[in-house]
C-alpha positions, -999 to +999 in steps of 0.1 A: -647+450+018-668+466+045-648+486+071-661+496+105-665+533+113-640+547+138-665+546+167-671+509+161-634+499+158-621+477+186-591+500+191-589+501+228-591+533+247-571+535+279-583+559+305-555+565+330-568+592+353-577+566+380-540+555+382-524+590+382-508+603+414-516+639+405-547+658+414-555+662+377-592+669+370-599+674+333-622+703+324-648+688+299-654+723+285-619+726+271-608+710+239-588+678+243-550+681+237-542+653+212-505+644+205-490+623+178-463+598+187-438+594+158-418+626+153-438+644+179-436+629+213-405+610+203-376+619+180-381+587+161-406+564+144-419+533+161-422+513+128-384+516+124-377+512+161-396+478+161-379+468+128-344+472+142-353+457+175-367+427+157-337+425+134-314+424+164-331+392+175-338+375+141-320+381+108-351+369+090-370+400+100-369+418+065-385+387+049-411+384+077-418+421+075-424+419+037-449+391+042-467+411+069-468+441+047-490+422+023-517+425+049-514+463+051-494+488+072-514+481+103-506+444+101-469+452+095-468+473+127-485+447+148-462+420+135-430+440+142-443+451+176-445+414+184-412+405+169-392+434+183-402+443+219-391+478+225-379+492+258-400+524+259-377+539+286-349+540+260-368+560+233-356+595+224-384+616+238-389+653+229-386+670+263-402+702+251-433+682+240-435+662+272-432+694+293-459+712+272-484+683+276-476+681+313-483+718+319-515+717+299-527+687+318-520+704+351-542+732+339-572+709+336-569+699+299-577+663+290-548+648+270-548+620+245-521+601+226-534+592+192-510+575+169-506+553+138-483+531+158-494+498+173-520+501+201-500+480+226-469+501+220-488+533+224-502+520+258-468+511+271-454+546+262-484+563+277-480+543+309-443+552+311-449+589+306-480+591+328-493+623+311-521+610+290-558+603+299-567+585+267-547+563+243-556+553+207-534+533+184-536+514+152-550+479+152-576+456+137-564+465+102-570+502+109-540+526+104-547+559+122-530+583+099-539+613+077-576+615+067-585+584+088-571+600+119-589+633+112-622+614+109-615+594+140-606+625+161-637+644+149-660+616+161-641+607+192-638+643+205-670+662+194-662+689+220-631+699+199-594+691+201-560+707+197-536+686+177-498+682+180-482+668+148-450+669+127-456+657+092-473+665+059-498+637+067-510+658+096-523+685+072-554+663+069-559+665+107-551+701+115-581+716+096-604+697+120-586+710+151-594+741+170-556+747+174-527+733+154-494+727+172-465+718+150-433+700+161-411+705+131-381+725+117-397+726+082-406+762+075-426+751+045-448+729+066-452+757+092-463+781+065-488+756+052-503+751+087-505+789+092-526+792+061-553+768+075-570+796+094-569+781+129-548+791+159-512+779+155-483+773+178-449+760+168-426+739+189-391+729+181-378+696+168-344+680+166-324+687+134-294+667+121-263+685+108-236+677+083-213+668+112-239+644+126-240+626+093-202+625+090-199+609+124-227+585+118-212+572+085-182+558+104-151+578+094-131+554+116-140+525+093-128+545+062-095+551+081-091+515+090-096+506+053-069+531+044-044+516+068-048+483+050-049+496+014-023+524+014+007+501+024-002+479-006+003+508-029+039+513-017+049+477-009+040+462-043+050+471-079+015+478-092+003+485-127-021+514-132-048+488-137-040+472-103-041+506-086-075+513-102-087+479-089-074+487-054-092+521-054-125+505-065-123+478-038-115+505-012-146+525-023-168+494-023-156+483+011-160+518+026-195+521+013-205+487+029-187+496+062-205+530+063-238+511+060-227+489+088-217+519+109-253+532+106-268+498+114-248+491+145-262+518+168-297+511+155-293+474+164-277+483+198-302+509+210-327+483+223-301+456+233-296+448+270-264+430+262-243+461+254-241+496+267-267+516+247-250+541+223-260+577+221-292+582+201-288+592+165-296+628+159-304+616+124-340+606+118-343+569+120-361+565+087-333+584+070-306+564+088-324+532+077-327+543+041-291+554+038-279+523+055-294+500+029-286+523+001-248+524+009-247+487+014-264+480-019-241+505-037-210+490-022-219+455-032-229+467-067-196+485-072-177+454-061-198+431-082-193+452-113-156+459-111-140+432-088-135+395-087-163+374-072-142+364-041-136+401-034-174+407-034-179+378-010-152+391+014-166+426+014-201+413+022-186+391+049-169+421+065-201+440+067-221+410+079-196+402+107-198+438+119-236+438+120-240+403+135-216+412+164-233+445+171-250+431+202-222+409+214-199+414+244-167+435+242-145+404+241-164+388+212-165+421+193-127+425+198-120+390+184-142+395+154-127+430+149-093+412+144-110+389+119-125+419+100-091+435+097-076+403+083-104+402+058-097+438+048-061+429+041-073+399+020-096+421+000-067+444-008-044+415-019-071+399-040-080+432-056-044+436-067-037+400-076-068+395-097-061+425-118-023+419-120-031+385-136-055+400-162 
């Protein structure tokens, strides 16, 4: 299949200098300052932001996304951007990067936002920030990432460019740049960039800690599960087999509710119906992966060791928590009572099913 070269792509270029309120006058002799979006300008990834925003509106999103992915990553990004409109004001911006670009622009450097994210999303973000002269995003089946981005930038900015990036994929871009600016905590990546031979500058990036992970995994849910399961250990005469079954059900339920605890703030962060929770300090792609992994593990453990009805109830508890993430406080409270009753039912069924075996 014939592909158009970067200069012939219909990726729109948004020149914004005519709408700026500042006295910014770019110096054409200076290299353009190019910034990436995902992981650089924002502490997040727009592919996942749009996925969760879409999922908050339509539970069929995973299936729709899979179908769109058959047309390539650019098609997937366009589809999710349409399904999940994102409030760009609520995104977790990297303040150090924003300040750096603002200062360089005030010094007469032309600035550009060039990203593998969808073109329309890139334009909205650039318009909100007001610090970019040019905007390029993915579209028309073209995914501006890695070597394709390097080729595109070389042709779009023959006068030279500095590039701000954060990932291994940007190692394809930095060799083409007159200056490499990293936005990462990875010492390995920083060392790789320093070996490229160009001028290098390092900016900081947000890093998650063990405490962040512990809080994100919902220790409160594990505690609520204990409050239901522990009394059963002392209230009923249980065989060793029944105790084992109770422990397995507790583990399975806690894994599923931890997955739910990760999912809830991701669903809520773009919802106007609820107060937005604090942004995860955990990278959104890691939170997404662990969310689905824990949920799958919990269901698998329950399916392998527990009665079928126990599996159904555990899945139902997780589903109720996710589906009420964007509901009002009153509705969430009512369903919270339902979830606690279902927890108790899981404990009783776990004991009863094994006592009878």
